[in-house]
C-alpha positions as CSV (number, residue, x, y, z in Angstrom):
1,M,151.4,-32.0,89.0
2,N,152.8,-29.9,91.8
3,Q,153.2,-32.4,94.6
4,K,152.3,-31.0,98.0
5,H,152.5,-32.1,101.6
6,Y,149.4,-32.3,103.8
7,L,148.7,-33.2,107.4
8,I,145.4,-34.8,108.2
9,I,144.6,-35.2,111.9
10,G,141.9,-37.9,112.3
11,G,142.6,-39.2,108.8
12,S,142.1,-42.9,109.5
13,S,138.3,-43.1,109.3
14,G,135.2,-41.4,108.0
15,I,135.7,-38.0,106.3
16,G,139.4,-37.8,107.3
17,L,140.1,-41.1,105.5
18,A,138.2,-40.0,102.4
19,I,140.3,-36.8,102.3
20,S,143.5,-38.7,102.8
21,K,142.7,-41.2,100.1
22,K,141.8,-38.5,97.6
23,L,144.9,-36.5,98.2
24,A,147.1,-39.5,98.0
25,E,145.5,-40.7,94.8
26,D,146.2,-37.2,93.3
27,G,149.9,-37.8,94.1
28,H,150.4,-35.7,97.2
29,E,152.3,-36.7,100.3
30,V,149.8,-37.3,103.1
31,Y,150.7,-37.5,106.8
32,I,148.0,-38.9,109.0
33,G,147.9,-38.5,112.8
34,S,145.3,-40.7,114.4
35,R,144.8,-43.2,117.2
36,T,144.3,-46.1,114.8
37,A,145.6,-47.1,111.4
38,E,143.6,-50.3,110.4
39,Q,141.7,-48.7,107.5
40,I,144.5,-46.6,106.0
41,P,145.5,-48.0,102.6
42,A,149.1,-49.1,102.0
43,M,150.3,-46.4,99.7
44,K,153.9,-45.1,99.5
45,N,152.8,-41.5,99.8
46,I,150.7,-42.0,103.0
47,H,152.6,-41.8,106.3
48,H,150.9,-42.6,109.6
49,F,151.9,-41.7,113.2
50,R,149.9,-42.5,116.3
51,F,148.4,-39.4,117.7
52,D,145.8,-38.7,120.4
53,V,145.2,-35.0,120.3
54,L,144.2,-34.9,124.0
55,V,147.4,-36.2,125.3
56,D,150.1,-36.3,122.6
57,Q,152.3,-33.6,121.1
58,L,152.9,-33.6,117.3
59,P,156.1,-35.6,116.5
60,E,158.6,-33.2,115.0
61,D,160.6,-35.9,113.4
62,Q,157.7,-37.4,111.5
63,L,156.5,-34.3,109.7
64,P,157.9,-32.6,106.6
65,E,159.8,-29.4,106.9
66,V,157.1,-27.6,104.8
67,L,153.3,-28.2,105.0
68,D,151.0,-27.0,102.3
69,G,147.9,-27.7,104.3
70,V,146.4,-29.0,107.5
71,V,143.0,-30.6,108.1
72,Y,141.6,-31.2,111.6
73,C,138.9,-33.8,111.5
74,P,138.4,-35.1,115.1
75,G,134.9,-34.4,116.4
76,T,132.1,-35.5,118.7
77,I,128.3,-36.2,118.4
78,N,127.1,-35.8,122.0
79,L,123.4,-35.5,121.6
80,R,121.5,-35.3,124.9
81,P,118.8,-33.1,126.4
82,F,120.2,-29.9,127.8
83,R,119.0,-30.7,131.3
84,Q,121.1,-33.9,131.3
85,L,124.3,-32.3,130.2
86,K,127.0,-31.7,132.8
87,E,129.8,-29.2,132.7
88,E,132.2,-32.1,131.9
89,D,130.2,-32.8,128.7
90,F,130.7,-29.2,127.4
91,L,134.4,-29.3,128.4
92,S,135.0,-32.6,126.7
93,D,133.4,-31.4,123.4
94,F,135.4,-28.1,123.6
95,K,138.7,-29.9,124.2
96,I,138.3,-32.3,121.3
97,N,136.7,-29.9,118.7
98,V,138.4,-26.6,119.6
99,L,141.5,-27.0,121.7
100,G,142.7,-30.0,119.6
101,A,142.5,-27.8,116.6
102,V,144.3,-25.0,118.4
103,K,147.1,-27.4,119.4
104,T,147.4,-28.7,115.9
105,I,147.6,-25.3,114.2
106,Q,150.0,-23.9,116.7
107,G,152.2,-27.0,116.3
108,T,152.4,-26.7,112.5
109,L,152.2,-22.9,111.9
110,N,155.9,-22.4,111.2
111,R,155.9,-25.3,108.6
112,M,152.9,-23.7,106.8
113,K,154.6,-20.3,106.7
114,K,157.4,-21.8,104.7
115,V,155.3,-22.5,101.6
116,E,156.1,-20.6,98.4
117,R,152.5,-19.4,97.8
118,T,149.8,-19.9,100.4
119,A,149.0,-22.8,102.8
120,S,145.5,-23.9,103.7
121,I,143.8,-24.9,106.9
122,V,140.5,-26.8,106.9
123,L,138.4,-27.1,110.0
124,F,135.0,-28.7,110.6
125,S,131.8,-27.4,112.1
126,T,128.2,-28.7,111.9
127,V,124.9,-27.6,110.3
128,A,123.6,-27.4,113.9
129,V,125.4,-24.1,114.5
130,Q,123.5,-22.1,111.9
131,T,120.3,-24.2,112.3
132,G,119.1,-24.7,115.8
133,M,118.5,-28.4,116.6
134,S,117.3,-30.0,119.8
135,Y,119.8,-32.0,121.9
136,H,122.8,-30.3,120.1
137,A,123.6,-27.7,122.9
138,S,127.0,-29.1,123.7
139,I,128.3,-29.9,120.3
140,A,126.8,-26.8,118.7
141,S,128.5,-24.6,121.3
142,A,131.9,-26.2,120.6
143,K,131.5,-26.0,116.8
144,G,130.3,-22.4,117.1
145,A,133.7,-21.7,118.7
146,V,135.4,-23.5,115.7
147,E,133.6,-21.1,113.3
148,G,134.8,-18.1,115.4
149,L,138.3,-19.5,115.4
150,T,138.2,-20.0,111.6
151,R,137.3,-16.3,111.0
152,S,139.8,-15.0,113.5
153,L,142.7,-17.0,112.2
154,A,141.8,-16.2,108.6
155,A,142.3,-12.5,109.4
156,E,145.4,-13.0,111.5
157,L,147.2,-15.4,109.2
158,A,146.4,-13.7,105.9
159,P,147.8,-13.5,103.3
160,K,150.2,-16.4,103.9
161,I,147.7,-19.0,105.2
162,R,144.1,-19.4,104.3
163,V,141.6,-20.8,106.9
164,N,138.2,-22.2,106.0
165,C,135.6,-24.4,107.7
166,I,133.1,-27.0,106.4
167,A,129.8,-27.5,108.2
168,P,128.3,-30.8,107.1
169,S,124.9,-32.3,108.1
170,L,124.6,-35.9,109.1
171,T,127.2,-38.0,107.2
172,N,127.6,-41.8,107.0
173,T,130.7,-42.2,109.2
174,P,131.7,-44.3,112.2
175,L,131.1,-41.3,114.4
176,A,127.4,-41.2,113.2
177,A,126.9,-45.0,113.3
178,R,124.3,-45.0,116.1
179,L,122.2,-42.4,114.3
180,L,122.1,-44.5,111.1
181,G,122.0,-47.9,112.7
182,N,119.0,-49.5,110.9
183,E,116.9,-49.0,107.8
184,E,114.3,-46.9,109.6
185,K,116.9,-44.5,110.8
186,L,118.6,-44.4,107.4
187,Q,115.3,-43.5,105.7
188,A,114.3,-40.9,108.3
189,A,117.7,-39.2,108.0
190,A,117.4,-39.1,104.2
191,E,113.9,-37.6,104.4
192,R,115.0,-34.8,106.6
193,H,117.2,-33.3,103.9
194,P,115.9,-31.4,100.8
195,L,118.1,-33.6,98.6
196,K,116.5,-36.7,100.2
197,R,119.8,-38.4,101.2
198,F,122.3,-38.1,104.0
199,G,125.9,-37.3,103.3
200,Q,128.7,-39.6,102.3
201,P,132.4,-39.0,103.4
202,E,133.3,-38.3,99.7
203,D,130.8,-35.4,99.6
204,I,132.7,-33.6,102.3
205,A,136.2,-34.7,101.1
206,N,135.6,-33.2,97.6
207,L,135.2,-29.7,99.1
208,A,138.0,-30.2,101.6
209,C,140.4,-31.1,98.8
210,F,139.2,-28.1,96.8
211,L,139.9,-25.8,99.8
212,L,143.4,-27.2,100.1
213,N,144.5,-26.7,96.5
214,D,145.3,-23.6,94.5
215,E,142.0,-23.5,92.8
216,S,140.5,-22.0,96.0
217,S,143.4,-19.5,96.4
218,W,140.9,-16.5,96.8
219,I,138.8,-18.2,99.5
220,T,139.4,-17.7,103.2
221,G,137.5,-17.1,106.3
222,Q,134.4,-19.0,105.0
223,V,132.1,-21.5,106.7
224,L,130.8,-23.6,103.8
225,H,127.8,-25.8,104.2
226,V,127.7,-29.3,102.6
227,D,124.4,-30.4,104.1
228,G,122.0,-31.5,101.4
229,G,120.2,-28.1,101.7
230,M,119.4,-28.5,105.4
231,S,120.7,-25.1,106.4
232,A,119.2,-23.1,103.5
233,M,115.7,-24.3,102.8
234,R,112.6,-26.1,104.0
235,L,110.4,-28.1,101.6
236,F,106.7,-28.0,102.5
């Protein structure tokens, strides 16, 4: 196996943790930047540094000289009626989802350019960008910008760095806990999807890891939906 080095921002819980575990189990060196570390498994090839994307700079001395890939996982679920949203809500979502990704990519670009073949960046959107959903105005606006950033950077950084984006539907993570807080909510969430279940972190991690490795070397600039069929069909 060709061991690689990956940076996962927000890799200590939810989808980010599932990605980190899968990469580490496959023998890669994984560097996690996050505000907490309680759930991160004790493995010799997982390295953690405390990182709040809104206030901290990436620590130069805790990253490898060469990075084969970067995954930016931090996100928000700010679901409120449009009339109740304030400018600060839109700005907060934009800072975390878009500007945090920009800071991370700019801070690691030179390390990714040093790879022998191609490096890979994976970002995250939401099904609510393609499929209009009530109460999603703020987060859908921010994630729409992430999709635009994905395509723009894929063009600008080709052929050395590939850039792709995953757009999940509702996934069982700490971020979505209040939307899946009881049996009634769990059942309703499952029924909304054509495949009759909501997502698990591993569903998303499997695609993210595929996009990071060489098997996806001819894929860039794509927004890929892992959403139980939510964006593509309606069952009547």
